[in-house]
N, C-alpha and C positions, 0 to 999 in steps of 0.2 A: 097133585095141586101146585106144584112148582111151576106146571109148564101153564096150567090153566091161569094162574095169577101172573107170569110173562104174559100170554094175551091177552090180559087185561089190561093190563100196562100198557103195552103197546094198541090195543084199542083207544083207550081213552088218551094215547096220545095224537092219534089220529081225528078224535071227533072235530075238529070246526074247520078240518079240510075238507077241499072240493079235488075231482081228478081235471085241473087244469093250469098251465104251464100259469106260473104268477113268477116276479121279477122281485129281486131283494139285491138289498144292499153286499156287496161280498165285503169279506175281511182283507185288512191291508189299504183299504180306499182304493183310490183311484178313477173314483167316479163311476167306472163300470160296474154291473150287477152283476149279479149271476141267477141263470134261471133256476127253478125249484119246481119239480111236480108235487103236487102234493092230492091228497086223497080221501075219500070223502067218509064216515064214520064209520070207525071197523076195520079198515083197509092200510094199507102200509105200502110205502113206495119199492118195487122190487126192482132193482139197477139193472141186472141181469135180464129178468126177461120185461122188462121196460113199461112193467103196466103194476097197476095195486092189487094186492092180492091178501088174501086173509093172511092175518100172521102168525106162522107156525114157530115153532120154538127151537134158536140156533139160526133161524134162516137169515137176519141180520147183521151185518158183521158192523166194526168198531166207527166206519165212514160213514153207515145210514143212521147208526144210533145216534152220532154227532150232529148230522144233519137233520132228523127229526126232532132232539133236544133242544139244537139251537133253535129252532122254527118255534117250538114252546117256548122259548125262553124271550124270544124278539116279538111273540104275539100276549106276553105278561100273563104265560099259563108256569110259573116259577116250579111251583112244587112237580107239576107233573112233568117239568124237562128236568128235573134232581131224578125224579122216580127212571126214567129213559134213560138219561147221561149213564145212570148208577150202573147199569145195564153194563157197558163196556168192559171188552176182555181187558185190553190195554188201559189200567189204573191212572199208567203215566203218559199217557197223552195228554200234551199244555193244550189242545182244543180243548178236549173233554174236560181238564182241569178248570180251565179259563171259564166257559159255561157253566159247569157247578160253582164256579166263584161270582160267576153274575149272577145265576139265580140266587143263591141262598143271600147275595147283599139286597138282591130286589125285595125278597122275603121277610128282609130284617133281620137276617142274623150277619151282620156287617164282620163280626170277628171270623164268621167260618168263612166267607166270602174271600177275606183277607189270608187266610190259611192255604187257600186251595189256589188262589194267584200267584202266590209267593211259594208254594211249587210247582207251579207251571214254569216260572221265572228261573228256580233252579235247575230246571230240563233246557229253559230253551230262555235264557238271555235277553235273546234279541227279539222278541215276540211284542212287538210296540201295539197289538191290541188290548194286551195283560197289561200292562205297565198303564196305557190310556184308562182302564177300567181300576185298575190298582189308584192311580190317582183320585179319579172320583170318589170311593171308596173310602181315602184318605180325606178327603172334603168332608166324607156322608158323618164324619168321627170328630171333625175339626181340624184336623188336621193340616194345613194349608200348607209347614214346611215338605209335609212328607206328596202331599201331589207336587209341587214345585221341582221337588229331587225327580218325581217321577218326569214330567217334563223335561228335566236337562237332558234323563236318559234317551228319554224320544230321541231329542234335536242330536244327540251325540250317532243316533244310529240311521235315522232317516231325514234329519233336517226340520227343519221351519214352516218346510209346504207340503208336509205327509197331512195326511188327513186326521190322524191320531194325536198328531201334536197341536192340531187346528181347534180339534174337539175337547182335550184338556184343557189348552189353553183356554178359550172359549168359558167353560165349569171354572176356572181356577178367577175369573174375572168375574163372574157373576157372584161368586162366593166371596170376591173382595166388596165388592158392591154394596152384601147385604148387611 
């Protein structure tokens, strides 16, 4: 039963995907995208075999789970992203925690998202993408000071030229004009 559920979750995660390379924005900015291979319905990408395969229990490592969860989150499929990311063996991986926070926040569960972001920052205080998203979450709940604090933290770590600084600064400017 558990195996069947895992296969169904992974199959759902791959529903909109096609087996062609696509380019997506990478974490940490710099403008260079990373190549991500996506698969057709019911298939998942196996890095070792370098092809799309039918999912099997235990076949995906946390890196693959992270990549699939992140892709689902970026596609706006937040509940599916949460289901996939929750399969990770390492529950303290800041990347996993970040996209769990992102997905919950975008699903309207901002307080839950805040908890995931804060946990990710306890593990890696220099993870500026988390700080950007945490700042956006603060804006969602009307906490301008909290967002500005995250902007200052990003500036301390990467300067004003970083992607994360620019994105959060823009969100704060919009918030203040509204």
